[in-house]
N, C-alpha and C positions, 0 to 999 in steps of 0.2 A: 216924184223925183226922177223916175226913169223917163217920163215925158220931157221934163226939163233938160235932162242929159241928151236926149235925142235932138231936141230943138237946138241946144248948144252945139252939138256935133255938126248938124246940118248947116247951121249958120257959119260956124268956124271954118269948116272944110268945104263949104259950098256943094253939099251933096243933096240935091233935091230928090234923088231917088229914094232916100230914106223917109222923106215926108210924103211924097206923092209918087209911089213907084209905078212905072209903066207896067202894062199888063204882062209883058214878057219877063220883067223883073219879078213880078209876083209869082209867076210860074217857077222861076228859079228858087224863090223863097220856099215854096211848097216842096220842091225837090230836095232842098236842104233839110227841111223839117222831117220829111217822110222817107228819104233815101239815105242822105248823108249822115244825119244825126244817129240813126240806129247803127250805122257802120262804126262809129267812134268807139263804143265800149268793146266791140268785137276786135277791132284793130289794136286797141290798147292791150287787151288780153294777149293777143297773138304776139305783139312785139315785146311786151314785158316778159312773157313766158319764154320766148325765144324758141327757135327750132321749128316753128309752125309754118311749114311750107305751104299749107293749104290757104294761107292768107294771100298768096300771090295773085290769084285770079280776082278775088273781091277787091284787092288793093288796086289792081290795074283798072278795073271797072270804075271804082271810086275816083281815082286820080284823073282818068281821061274825062269822066263826066264833069268834074269840078273845073278842070282846065278849059274844057269847051265852054262852060258857062262864063268863066272869067274872061276868055277872049272876047265874048260879046259885050260884057260889061266894060272892059277896058276900051274897046272900040267906041262904045257909046260915050265914054268919058272924053276920049280924044277928039271925036268928030261930030258929036251932036250939037245942034244950035240950041243952047240953053236960054237964049234971050227971050223966048216965048214961054218959059216955064213959070208956073205960079210962084214957086219958091226959088230963091236965088241959087243959081248954078255957077259953075266956073266960067269966067269971062275971058281971062287971059291964059296964055300958054302956061305960065307959071302956076296959076290956080289949077289948071287941068293936071299938071304934073304932080302937084301936091296931092290932089285927090287920087290920082293914079297910084302914088306911093302908098296910100292907105290900103288900096285893094291888091297891090302887087304881091304881098306875102301869101295871099289866098290862091295865087297862081303858082308861086315858087315852091311852096311846100308840096302840093300835089305833084308837080313836075319832079321834085326830088324823090317822092315815093315811087312814081312811075319808073324813073331811071334806075332806082334801086331794085325794083321788081324785075326789070328787064335785063339789067346788066350785072347785078351782084351774083356771083357764082352760087351762093347759098340758096337763093330763090330761083335761079335760072338753071340749076343742075338738071340735066336730063339723064334719067337712069337708063343704062344700057342693059338689055336683057341678054342672057347667055343663050347661045344657040346650042341645040342638042345634036 
């Protein structure tokens, strides 16, 4: 069933990267599995508990890493010549934008986390030490 779902998704949204990922995309998948996935339960704990300022640095690392990978993926979607792909890729600008809209939340959410960590006073508060 999952294979059928993957085939349906790839055909419907013209995403050949899911059926035949380029080597650089495979590297991103491994990063997701071994770096990003372990971060999720830690982040859920910190954000649900609240007041965990220690999450700031790991969240900044996570969000910048994910955003960087997504910039490469989005550029590939927008500019790659998919006409030579074994599996059907986006051919028109509209199809590229539809596929882009599938991946865009994976960029937007890490950017929201990053901006929260950088600009929210709760996470960005610098303690001032008293002088003697």
